[in-house]
N, C-alpha and C positions, 0 to 999 in steps of 0.2 A: 504494499499499500504506499502510495506517495501522496503527500498533502502539501499545499502551499499556503503561506500566510505572511503577515507582517509580524516578525518576532516582537512580542510586547515589551521586551526589555530594551532592545536596541532600536526598535522602530525600523528595521531593515527587512526587505522582502527575502524570504528563504523558502527552500524546498527541502522537505524532510521525508526520508524513506524509512519505513517501518518493516522489520523482519524479526520473527521469533519473539514478539512481544517487547522488542526494544528498538531504540532509534539506531538504525544501521548507518545512515549517512545524513549529513546536513550540509547544504551548500547555498550560497547566496544567489539571488535572482537579479537580473538587470533592473536597475532603477530608472524611472522615466526622466527625460530631460526637462528641466524647468528654467524659466527665465532667471537671469542673475538676481540674486538676493531673495529668491523664493525657494521654499523647501521642495524637494522632489519626493512625492508620495505616490503610493499605489492605492488608489481608492477602490480598486476592484477586488482587493484581497481583504479577508477578515484578519483580525488580530489572532495570533497564535501564542499559547503560553503553556507551561506545564500544568497538568491538572491540579486542582486545589486539594490540599490535605486539611481537613477539618478535624481538630483534635478533641472536639467536645460535641458529640451528637447523641442526644437522648432518644429522639424519635421524631415522628412526623406522621400526618394523615391518620391520627388516632391510633398510631402504633408507638410502642416504647419498649426499650430493652429491659426496663425494670418492672413492667406490668405482670400481674399474677397470671394472665392468660397469654404471655408472650409466646410466639410461635415462629417457625421458619418463614412462614408467609409474611409476617410482619417485618422481618429483617429484609426480605426482598422488596417490599413496598418502600421501606426507608431508603434503600440503596437506589431504587429507581427515581425517587423524589430528588435525591442528591445529584444524580446524574444530570438532571435537567438544569442544575445550577453550575455545572462545571466542576463539581467536587467528585474527583475520581477515587479518592480514598478517604476514609474517616475512622476515627477511633470511637468504637461503640462504647457509650457511656451508660453505666448502670448507677442509679442513685440509691440513697438510703432505703433499705428494704430488709425484711427478715432474713436471717442467715440462710435458711433452707431455700428461700426463693432465689437468692443470688446464685447459689450453687446450681439450682435447677435450670435457671435461665442461661447460665454459662454453658452448661451441658447442651441445652437446646440449641444455642447459637453455634457452638463448635460442631455439633452434628450437622447442622444446616450448611456450615461452611465446608465441611468434609464432603458433602454431597453436591455442592454447587461451586464450580470453579470460579464463576463470576463473583459470587458472594465472597469467596475466600480472597480473591485479589482486591476486593474493595475494602476489606477490614484487616489492616495489618496489626491491630492491637485493640486492647480493651482498657477502659478507664473506669475505676470504681470511685465515684464521687460520694464520699461517705462510706459507711455510717458513722465513722469516727470524727464527727464534727460537733460544733457547738450546739447546745440545746436551747440557747437563748433566742427569743424572738428577734428577728432582724438577721443576725449572722446565720441562723438556721435556714433562712430563705423559705422555700416551698417544700423543704424536706419534711417527711412525716416524723414528728417528735417521738412517736411510739417505738420507733426502731433505731433511734440513735443510741450508740453504745461506745464503750471504751476500746481503744486499739487492742487488737488480739492477733498476735503473729500466727497462732495456730489456725485461726479463721482464714487468714491470708494464704497460708499454705494449702488449705482446702480449696480456696478460690483458684489458685494457680494450677492445682492438679486438674480441676474441672475444666480450666481454660486451656489446658495443654501448653502452659507456659506463655500465653499471650497477654497476661495482665502487664501493662506497660506503665500505667500511672495510678496512683492512689492519692486522692485528695483528703486531707485530714486537718483538724484544728490542733495546733501545737500546744494548747493549754492543757491537754490531758496529762496526767501525772507521769505516765510512761512514754510520752510522745518521742523524746529524743532517742531513747533506746530502740523504740519501734522504727523510727526513721532509719537508723543505722542498719537494722535488720532487713528492711525491705530494700534498702539501697544495695546491700550485699547480695540480694536476690536478683538484682538487675532491674528493679522497679523504680520509676521516678516518683520521689515524694513531692507532692504539691501541697502548698498551704492555701486553704480556702475555707469559707464558712466558719470564720474564726473571730474571736474577740480577744485574742492573745495580747499580752504585754510585749513591749519591745524586747525585753530580755528573753521571753519565750520564743519570739520569732528568731532572734539571733542564735539562740540555742538549737533551734530546728535547722537553721542553715548550716551551722557548725556540724550538725549530725548528718547533713547530706541533702536537705531539701533544696530543690533547684528551680522551682517556678511557683508563681502565684496563680491560683485558679480564678478566672474572671475577676481580676483585680478591680476593686471599687464596688463590686456587687457582692451579695451575701453579706450584708453589713447592717448595722443600726441606721435608722433614718437620721439620727443625730449622733455625732461623736465629738469628743474633746477637740478643740480647734487645732491644737499643736501636737499633743501627744496621743496618737491613736494608731491602730494597726494598719491603716492604709498608708500613712506617711512612712511608717517603719518598713513596710515591704517595698514601697516605692524607692526609698533611699538605700535599700540593701542591694549593692552592686552585684552580689553573687546570685541574685534571683532574676530569672526571666519573668515575663508577665504575659499571661493570656488575657486578652481584652475583647469585649463584645462591642463592635463599632456599628451598631444598628440604628443609632440615633435615639434609643429609648433607654438603654442601660447606663450610658455615660453621657453627660452633657458635652457639647463640643469643646468647651474650655478645658474640661478634664482630659479629653482625648489629646488635645494639643500638649498639655503639661506632661502627661504620661509618655507621650512620644518623645518629647524633648529630653526627659530625664533618662529614660531607658534606652533611647536610640533604637534604630531599626534592627540592630543585631540581637537585642534582647526582648523583642516583642513578637507575639504570635496572635494573629486574629482567629478567633473561634466564633462559631455561630451560637452554641449552646441551644440549638434548636430542640424543641420538646414536642410531646405527642399531639397536641391539637394543632401544631403548625400546618398550614395549608388548608385547614377546615374553615367553614363559615363562621362569622361572629356568633358568639353564644357562650354558654357555660357547659363545660365538659368535666365529668368526674375523672379523677386520676388517683386510683386507690382510694384512700380515705379523705382526699383533698380535692376540692373543685377548682378548676382552672378556667379563666375567662379569656376568650379570644375577642379582643377589641376590634372596633371598626377599622383602625389603622394597621391591624395585623399583629400588634404586640400582645404578649401573654402576661397575665397577672392573677393574683388571688382576688376574687370578687370583693368589692367594697374595701379595697386595701391598696396601698401604694407598693406593696411587695410584688416584685416581678416573679414569674414562674417559668423560667427558661425563655427562649426566644421564638419568635415566629418567622424570622427572616434568615435566609442563607447567605453564603459568602458572595453570591452574585449581587446582593444588595449591600452587604457590609463593605466590600472593597471600594465601590464608588463613593459611599458616604465617608469612608476614612480619607480618600483622596481629596474630596471637597473640603474637609475640615482641616487637614494638615498641609495641603498644597504639595504633597509628595506625588511623584510620577508613578505610573504603573510599574516601571522597572524597579523603583525603590520599594514598592509595596509587595510585589509578588513573592519575594523571599519570606514574607511574614505568613504566607499560606502554603509554602512549599519547603524550601531548604531549612528554614528555622525550626519548624516542628519536626522535620525529618531528622535533623541533628540532635534534637533533644531526645527523640525516641530511639536513636541508634539505628535508623534505616540506612539503606544503601547510600554510600558517600555521594553518588551522582544523582540521587533522587531529587526530582524537582528542577532538573537542568535540561536545557535544550542542547544536547551534545551527544555524539555517537557513543553507544553503549548504555545510555541512560534508559530507565524504564519508559516505555511508550505510553505514558499517562498524559494525555494532552487535551486542551480545550481550544476550540476556535469560536470567536465571539466578535461582536461589534459593540461599540459604546458611543453614544451620542457625543459628538465633539471629540472623538478620539484622536484627531490629528492636531487639536489645539486644546483649549480649556474644556475638560470633560464635564458634562453637565447632566448626563442621563442618570436617573436614580438607580437603574439596574443594568447590569451587563446583559446583552442580548446573546444568549448562548445559542450557537448554531450547530455545534457538534462536540460531543464528548467521547474520548477514546480512552479505554482502560486496557492495559496490558496488550496493546495492539489491536483491540477490537472496538468497533463503534458501538457504544452502549446508549447513545442518545443522539438524535438528529432531527432538526426541524424540517 
């Protein structure tokens, strides 16, 4: 298979040949002649980029990895929904649930992946967000308080056995008494320890990082509506240079001013854009039960707890979040794409050439258009034309 497009990072026209699920060759295409002082552009070609890697996907279309009735069919629907957004890989995220349900759902997911090559290539890992988080309203977010519990390494070993070694991230609150020892243990197991849904002190956060914690889960969210203005767990994580930060740039989870500050402090090397998309995403506005908790889909698509300012995951995918992040920060596509490709791949220990347009790299690709793509980008959403995973077309308009 050969495809042509404008490389989104360099804005140069290229031809790319795919063979055996990888990029076999990449070569430049002729650029049109243009009058002196004017840019030479190929408006006949779409933009071409590595497929997006979303590190935090709970569910969509009333499917969710943590639900009591989770099935292989739900996983397939989630993947198809993500394909339409240019997301070729995602980390399946299970939130706070009873111990036996997490294990059962892990086994269900792995059995489905073993039976379906497409599903397996779409999910390179699993994220357990909770249940070792804060019980406090605010930091707890929309997690069910009935199932929150203290960190337990024996439970993690049971998860990892059920997941056949695919647990890659665990989000926890470092204020638990045994948190530092627990972080050291899961780090030794090759699992990334993430700080999130926490009300920890600065000392507790620093101790967690000393023990091996490497990233903040959706920094700025899963927090109290009001925090002390100078001494709080958001500032502490933002200032900790050893922590990367996952952020939700959908325009609902973080104000534009916060996105700007986070970007300036962390820099693009230590930022990862995640959707945090949850089970009612893609559904019509209304109230949907999620276990013991109701979630409301608002008219603008964002998700929250009814009659509350508390958000409940996200309703938008990276094809929405990337343009919003670009408009707010002024960064180019070439600067932003690593935040949804090479940065998460590096954190997760995936192939060194993952998320790159170069020979030998996995053929996970997206072709798209964006209003104003040759100048100031103004479109609210990327127009996805084709999504390719492991050398196979999985979505096409």
